[in-house]
Backbone bond lengths (Angstrom), bond angles and torsions (degrees), N, CA, C in turn:
res aa  C-N    CA-C-N  psi(-1)  N-CA   C-N-CA  omega(-1)  CA-C   N-CA-C  phi
1 M - - - 1.451 - - 1.522 110.44 -
2 S 1.314 116.86 -44.20 1.455 120.69 -179.44 1.527 111.44 -60.36
3 D 1.330 116.69 -42.27 1.463 119.79 179.36 1.521 110.71 -60.00
4 F 1.335 116.61 -44.35 1.462 120.68 178.68 1.521 110.71 -62.46
5 L 1.332 117.51 -49.16 1.463 121.19 -177.06 1.520 112.01 -62.39
6 R 1.311 117.18 -35.57 1.463 119.96 -179.26 1.529 112.54 -70.29
7 T 1.330 117.82 -15.10 1.466 120.82 176.78 1.524 111.98 -88.66
8 Q 1.320 116.83 -8.38 1.459 121.84 -178.70 1.531 110.42 -90.42
9 P 1.341 116.91 155.65 1.468 118.62 172.65 1.531 109.62 -57.09
10 A 1.302 116.95 147.71 1.474 121.81 -174.91 1.524 112.09 -53.90
11 A 1.330 117.67 -41.14 1.465 120.46 -178.13 1.522 111.26 -62.56
12 E 1.305 117.16 -41.40 1.461 120.92 179.38 1.525 110.91 -73.19
13 A 1.311 116.64 -42.36 1.459 120.93 -178.27 1.528 111.18 -60.84
14 A 1.312 117.64 -42.96 1.468 120.95 -178.66 1.525 110.91 -63.45
15 V 1.318 116.62 -44.19 1.465 120.47 -179.82 1.528 110.57 -67.22
16 L 1.323 117.02 -44.09 1.464 121.03 179.68 1.527 112.59 -65.70
17 A 1.317 116.82 -32.45 1.465 121.08 -176.94 1.524 113.02 -76.42
18 W 1.311 117.86 -22.43 1.462 120.92 -174.60 1.536 113.31 -50.74
19 P 1.348 120.02 -53.17 1.468 118.80 -178.28 1.526 113.51 -62.22
20 V 1.305 116.55 -30.28 1.466 120.63 178.69 1.524 109.50 -69.63
21 V 1.304 116.46 -42.99 1.464 122.60 -175.84 1.526 112.00 -73.08
22 C 1.324 117.17 -40.65 1.468 119.06 -174.15 1.520 113.61 -87.52
23 G 1.319 118.24 -19.43 1.456 121.09 179.83 1.519 112.79 91.95
24 A 1.324 115.52 163.55 1.462 121.93 -172.72 1.528 113.65 -62.07
25 K 1.324 117.69 -42.34 1.467 120.19 -177.32 1.528 111.21 -62.97
26 V 1.323 116.29 -49.11 1.472 120.19 179.91 1.527 110.18 -68.80
27 A 1.326 117.37 -39.60 1.461 120.89 179.89 1.524 111.90 -60.64
28 S 1.327 116.66 -31.46 1.464 119.54 179.67 1.526 112.70 -71.88
29 R 1.333 116.71 -16.07 1.472 121.33 -178.54 1.523 113.33 -113.99
30 T 1.332 116.70 2.69 1.460 120.65 -177.69 1.522 109.91 -137.41
31 K 1.335 114.96 168.96 1.466 119.85 175.41 1.525 108.91 -152.26
32 A 1.325 116.18 122.61 1.463 120.62 173.68 1.523 106.81 -73.65
33 V 1.329 116.54 126.12 1.461 119.66 -172.96 1.522 114.17 -116.72
34 N 1.327 117.55 -19.40 1.462 118.55 -176.30 1.525 109.72 -164.07
35 F 1.323 115.20 150.76 1.456 121.59 171.92 1.518 107.52 -137.87
36 D 1.321 116.30 124.27 1.454 121.06 -179.69 1.524 109.01 -154.41
37 A 1.311 115.89 135.44 1.463 122.62 175.04 1.531 112.30 52.27
38 G 1.334 116.61 40.08 1.453 120.88 176.43 1.514 115.66 83.79
39 V 1.339 117.17 1.83 1.466 121.03 -177.48 1.525 110.04 -112.76
40 L 1.323 116.03 120.80 1.456 122.42 174.64 1.522 107.62 -93.90
41 Q 1.324 116.67 120.28 1.458 121.00 178.38 1.524 109.06 -95.74
42 V 1.330 114.68 128.59 1.457 121.65 -178.25 1.525 108.21 -126.04
43 E 1.339 115.54 125.07 1.456 120.20 175.85 1.515 109.24 -83.16
44 V 1.330 115.72 140.53 1.462 122.04 178.59 1.524 109.12 -126.83
45 A 1.328 115.99 157.55 1.460 121.57 -174.15 1.528 113.58 -71.28
46 D 1.318 117.22 -36.59 1.460 118.91 -176.15 1.533 110.98 -154.31
47 A 1.319 115.05 171.76 1.464 121.46 -175.86 1.529 112.45 -65.03
48 D 1.320 117.99 -33.68 1.468 120.24 178.65 1.526 110.67 -62.27
49 W 1.340 116.10 -46.35 1.461 119.74 177.51 1.526 110.45 -62.49
50 R 1.323 117.09 -43.49 1.472 120.50 179.73 1.520 110.33 -58.04
51 N 1.307 117.28 -47.06 1.462 120.88 -178.07 1.528 111.73 -64.13
52 H 1.327 116.52 -41.59 1.461 120.23 178.64 1.532 110.97 -64.74
53 L 1.323 116.78 -46.61 1.462 120.15 -177.20 1.525 112.11 -66.18
54 R 1.311 117.09 -30.87 1.472 119.65 176.92 1.525 111.29 -59.17
55 T 1.324 117.24 -32.76 1.461 119.74 -179.71 1.532 111.31 -71.09
56 L 1.329 116.75 -16.91 1.468 122.09 -179.02 1.522 112.81 -103.21
57 E 1.325 117.44 4.45 1.467 121.41 -173.87 1.532 112.58 -53.34
58 H 1.313 118.23 -46.97 1.469 120.27 -176.76 1.529 111.66 -65.38
59 E 1.325 115.94 -34.95 1.465 119.60 176.64 1.533 110.04 -65.59
60 Y 1.320 117.18 -43.54 1.468 120.37 177.97 1.532 111.10 -62.62
61 I 1.310 117.27 -42.21 1.467 120.81 179.26 1.532 110.06 -61.80
62 R 1.310 116.45 -41.56 1.466 120.17 178.64 1.529 111.14 -63.05
63 H 1.320 117.19 -44.28 1.468 120.75 179.46 1.528 111.44 -67.71
64 L 1.310 116.84 -37.65 1.472 119.82 176.07 1.522 110.42 -62.38
65 A 1.324 117.38 -42.21 1.461 121.08 179.33 1.526 111.01 -62.03
66 E 1.328 116.78 -39.59 1.462 120.33 178.20 1.524 111.16 -63.62
67 L 1.327 116.26 -34.34 1.451 121.14 -174.64 1.526 113.39 -86.95
68 I 1.336 117.72 -42.86 1.476 120.43 -173.46 1.520 114.25 -122.93
69 G 1.309 117.07 -0.27 1.458 120.35 -176.29 1.517 110.08 98.92
70 P 1.321 117.54 171.98 1.463 122.16 -172.63 1.535 113.78 -82.61
71 V 1.318 117.22 57.64 1.467 119.95 -177.86 1.521 112.91 -97.44
72 V 1.334 118.07 -27.85 1.466 121.09 -179.46 1.528 108.50 -89.40
73 K 1.311 115.41 118.97 1.471 121.49 -179.52 1.525 111.86 -99.18
74 R 1.353 115.09 -25.31 1.462 119.75 -176.93 1.526 108.46 -153.17
75 V 1.324 116.38 146.62 1.463 122.00 173.09 1.527 106.28 -114.04
76 E 1.304 116.14 123.82 1.458 122.42 -179.68 1.531 107.92 -105.69
77 F 1.308 116.68 116.20 1.456 122.29 179.42 1.516 108.23 -96.07
78 K 1.329 116.40 121.07 1.459 119.30 -179.19 1.518 109.60 -128.62
79 L 1.310 115.02 151.92 1.465 120.82 -179.92 1.527 109.80 -69.55
80 E 1.320 116.16 140.92 1.465 121.19 178.68 1.523 109.56 -53.91
81 G 1.311 115.44 134.35 1.457 120.67 177.25 1.511 115.12 79.20
82 K 1.323 118.26 -0.48 1.477 122.04 179.02 1.513 108.91 -107.15
83 N 1.320 117.44 147.30 1.462 121.90 177.73 1.493 111.79 -88.82
């Protein structure tokens, strides 16, 4: 999987890698929607999930780096439908 993702443009690789990095339970409640300038934007269902996932941001960044290289500098968790 890592070999495939590393051949993709960074924006696509970061979005595609999200479900692999966060796991099935979190992936079922979130959606990576955009990657730009080192920031992966992930939509979450509610504020409780957003707050919990923020505490895991550094762990996700570390796992993303292992999988696709050090391209994601920050993960921004935002509520679905909010800018």
